[in-house]
C-alpha positions as CSV (number, residue, x, y, z in Angstrom):
1,M,-29.9,-16.1,10.4
2,V,-31.9,-17.5,13.2
3,P,-32.2,-15.5,16.2
4,F,-31.7,-16.6,19.8
5,S,-34.8,-18.0,21.8
6,A,-35.9,-16.5,24.8
7,A,-34.6,-19.6,26.6
8,D,-31.3,-19.3,25.1
9,E,-31.2,-15.7,26.4
10,A,-32.6,-16.7,29.8
11,V,-29.5,-19.0,30.3
12,G,-26.9,-16.3,29.1
13,L,-26.2,-18.2,25.7
14,P,-25.4,-14.9,23.7
15,A,-23.1,-13.7,26.3
16,D,-21.3,-17.0,26.4
17,I,-20.7,-17.1,22.7
18,V,-19.4,-13.4,23.0
19,N,-17.1,-14.3,25.8
20,L,-15.8,-17.4,23.8
21,C,-15.2,-15.3,20.8
22,S,-13.3,-12.6,22.6
23,I,-9.6,-11.8,21.8
24,K,-8.6,-12.6,25.2
25,T,-10.3,-16.0,24.9
26,M,-8.8,-16.7,21.5
27,K,-5.3,-15.6,22.5
28,G,-5.4,-17.8,25.5
29,L,-6.2,-21.0,23.6
30,Q,-3.1,-23.4,23.7
31,V,-3.4,-24.0,19.9
32,N,-3.0,-20.4,19.3
33,K,0.1,-20.0,21.4
34,T,2.2,-23.0,19.9
35,G,2.8,-24.3,16.4
36,A,3.2,-22.7,13.0
37,S,1.5,-22.8,9.8
38,G,2.2,-21.6,6.3
39,L,3.2,-23.3,2.9
40,F,6.5,-21.5,2.2
41,Y,7.3,-19.8,5.4
42,K,6.0,-21.0,8.8
43,F,4.4,-18.3,10.7
44,P,4.0,-18.9,14.6
45,H,0.4,-19.1,15.5
46,E,0.8,-16.4,18.2
47,S,1.7,-13.9,15.4
48,Y,-1.7,-13.9,14.3
49,F,-2.9,-11.7,17.3
50,R,-2.0,-8.1,18.0
51,K,-2.7,-6.4,21.3
52,G,-6.3,-5.5,20.1
53,V,-5.7,-1.6,21.0
54,T,-8.0,0.4,19.0
55,G,-6.3,2.6,16.3
56,D,-3.3,0.4,16.4
57,W,-3.7,-0.5,12.7
58,V,-1.9,2.7,11.7
59,N,1.3,1.1,12.9
60,H,0.7,-2.0,10.6
61,M,-1.3,-0.6,7.5
62,T,-0.9,2.4,5.2
63,P,-3.9,4.7,4.7
64,E,-4.2,3.3,1.2
65,M,-4.4,-0.3,2.5
66,A,-7.1,1.0,5.0
67,Q,-9.1,2.5,2.2
68,R,-8.9,-0.8,0.3
69,L,-9.9,-2.9,3.1
70,D,-12.9,-0.4,3.9
71,A,-14.1,-0.8,0.3
72,I,-13.9,-4.6,0.5
73,V,-15.8,-4.7,3.8
74,E,-18.5,-2.3,2.5
75,D,-18.8,-4.3,-0.6
76,K,-19.2,-7.6,1.3
77,L,-21.9,-6.0,3.7
78,Y,-23.8,-4.6,0.8
79,G,-27.5,-6.1,1.0
80,S,-26.9,-7.8,4.1
81,G,-28.9,-5.2,6.3
82,L,-25.8,-4.4,8.0
83,S,-24.2,-0.7,7.7
84,F,-20.7,0.2,7.3
85,S,-19.4,3.0,9.5
86,S,-15.7,4.0,10.0
């Protein structure tokens, strides 16, 4: 990991990156609005984005699925210096 330099921060580079990676920006990209992908069934690219509403996962996942995903994320973060909180 390489931190941003003072010059990067002075010109707003971290904020620019956060903006470019936002759900709003990603949903607005033409490549994510058209086309489809998938080996056996073609999923429209637009189907990869939900509303981005906090807590909406309960409409798409069972509690067991959420526990399994939490365990996977916690395992992947282990030793990274990042902490897992739910």
